[in-house]
N, C-alpha and C positions, 0 to 999 in steps of 0.2 A: 284443703290447700296442701300441696306437696312441699316437703321441706327441702331446701337446697343444701348443698354441701359446701363446706369451707374448712380451711385449716386454721386452727386457733393458736395464736402465739401469746404466751403468758409468762409470768415471772417464775414459774416452777414451784410455787408454794401451794399448800392445801387451800388457803383462802383464795388464791388466784384461780385454782381449779374450780372452786365453787362459783366464782364469778363467770367462768367459762360456761358452766351449766346455766346460770342465770341468763347470759346473753343468748345462748342457743335457743332458749324458749322465747325470749323477747323477739329475736329476728327469725324465728322458725327455721333454724339451720341445724343440720346434722353434721357435727364435726367429723371430718375425714381424717384428721391428724391433730395432735397437740404438740406444739413446738415451744422450746424455751430458747433463751438467748444463746445457750451453749450448743444448741442443736444446729448442725450445719446442713441438714437435709433441705433440698429444694422441693417446693410443693407444686403440684400440678393444679391445685385448687386455689381459688382466691383466698387470700389471707385476711384474717381479722385480728387486729391487735386488741387484746383484752386487758383493760386497765384494772388494777386492784381497787375494789370498792368495798369498804367494810360493811355497809348496809346491805349490799347485794349478797355478799358472802353470808351474812347472818340470816338473811331471808331463806337462802337455800339450806343452810345448816338446820334451821328450825324445821324446815319441811321434811328432814330426814326422819322425823317422828312417825311419818306415814308408813315407813318401812318396818317399824318395830325396833326393839332394842338390838336384835341380832342384825337386822339390815343396816342400822346405823353403824354398828361395830365393823361390819364388812367394808363399808365405804371409808370410814375414818382410818382403820388399820390397813385397808387395802391400798391406800395411797402411800403407805410406808413400805410396801413390798418392792422387791426387785423384779416383779413380773413385767415382762416386755409389753409395751403399749398399755400399761395399767390404766392410764387416764381414759383411753378409748373404751376399754372393757368396763370401767366404772361408770362412764357416761351411759353405756348401753344398759347396764345393771339398773341405774337410776331411772331411766326412761321406762323400762319394763316394770320396775318397782312402783313408780308413780301410777302407772296404768292398772296394775293388778294387785298392788298392796302386798300384805304379808303372805298371801297365797303364793306369790312368786318368790319372795325372798326366803321363804321356808322350804322351797322345793329343791332339795339337794340333788334330785335326779336331772335337773336342768343343767346342761353343759356349762353355761356361763356362771351360774350360782356355784356349781361344784368347783370350777376352776378358781374362782376368787376365794372360796372358802378354804381350799387347800393352800393357796398362797398366803392367806392370813394366818393359817395355822402354823406354817413354816416360819413366818416372821415372828409370831408370838413365842414359838418354841425357841428360836434363836435368842430372843430377848431373855427368856427364862434361863437359858444356859449361861448367858453373860452375867446374870445376877451372881453366879458362883465363880465365874472365870475372870472377872475384872481384877487386875492386880495394880494397886496404887503404889506409887513411890513418893516419898516425902522430899520436897525441895523448898527450902526457905519458908516453912510453915504451911505450904500448899500441897495437897494430895493430888497427884497427877497420874492419869492412866491413859493408855492407848488401846483401841480395839480396831478390828478389821472385819466388820460384819458384811454379809451380803445384802441385808435389808437395813433400812433406816430405823435402827432400834433405840436410838437415844430418847425419843419421845416416850417409848414404852419403858425405858429404864429410869426415867426421871423420878417418878413417884417413889420407887424402891430406894434409890440412893439418897434422895433428899430427906426421906423419912428415917433412913438408917443412920445418916450422918448429919443431923440437923444443925449441929454446932460447928461443923467443919467447913473449911474452904477447900473446894475440890473442883477438878476439871476432868472430864472424860472426852478424849478426842477420837473421832471416827475417821480413820484414815481413808476409808473407801469413799465416803460422801463429803469429806473435807468440812466437817462441822464439829462443834464442841459444845458440851453441856457444862456450864459454869454454875457454881453454887456458892453463895456467901451470905451469912446472916439471915437465913431464911428466904432469900431471894434467888431466883434461878433464871437462866436464859440459855437458849440453844441458838448459837450464831454461826454463820459461815466462817471458816478459817482455812485459808488456802495452804498455809504452811505451819507446821507445829513440830518442834523437835525438843525432846527431853534433853536437858543438860546432863553432862556426865555425873553419875552419882557420887556423892561425897563419901567420906569414910564411914560415917554412921549408917548411911543407906546401904552401902556395900556389906556391912556387917549384918544388917537385918536380912538382906537377900541371902547371904550365906547361911544364916540360921534357918531361914525358911527352907532352903534346899536341903540342909542337913536333916531337918525334921521330916521332909518328904522322903528322903532316902532311908531314914531310920525306921519309919513305920512300915516300909516295904517288906514283904515276905518273899524271900527268894524262891522258895519252893512253889509259890503260887504265881510266879511270873507269867502273865498272860497279856501280851501286847494287843491281841485282837479284842479282848474284853475292854482294855483301857481305851482303845480308839473308838469303841462303840459308845462308851459313856463319856469320853472326853475326846471328841474328834480332833484330828491332827491340825485342822485349819485354825484352831484356837491357840495352839501352842506358841505361836510367834510372839505373843504378848504376855505369856505366863511365866512368872519368875522361876518356877520349879523346873522349867525346860531350858533355861538359859545356862550357859557355861561361864565359869569364872576363870580367866586366864591364869590367875594366881593359884588355882587349885588343880590337883590331878584330875585326869579324865574320869567322869562319873559313869557308873554302869546303871542304865535306866531300868528301874524295876517298877512294878505296878503295885501300889499300896492296896 
């Protein structure tokens, strides 16, 4: 029996995507597009509204064991990437993976496997970079930070920061995807947040920032100034949320050096 095509509209979550996979097998449909509420695209295919169902999502998640540990990682982390049409690529990956097993998911010469593997590597690398580049500010006993990643890295950063600051109340806001990681008392949550703005820093916070910039400038070696090297190890797109690259109107202009 040939599978028909349809456009799937879902809530944009990973569990919602797994429900789309479940429905595609139930109705023998090959998704031609995955649409969310924010997606204004018009579909030429009949649309199916996929409702979130925890049991359906769990059944598909458990089935990922057929792909092996590496295949499961590609699916879970692949959903966090900024890869265009990632849901469609992941659905094709799953269908071939279910049919061929680990023989397919381990075949890096296959264009689909290679493309997803590279996208996951970039997302994981970006998360790794942010482990060192996140800068917190203290406001009323709460540690706050903002980042602007290409990929949805908060789920990948969660374990690192929750284990590193188990007793702290903190929040990391993702400007790109408008969501925030909150942690307090050993509990955490990643929630959508349309608007987030840090309040103006108080006197103590301004002093800490000034001390951090002074430390950064002091350890720099002028004779070894190498902006190309710095941008290789600390790409410029991360600078907008890093304290050491911010200017203080009350201080004279700083000469940027590479420590």
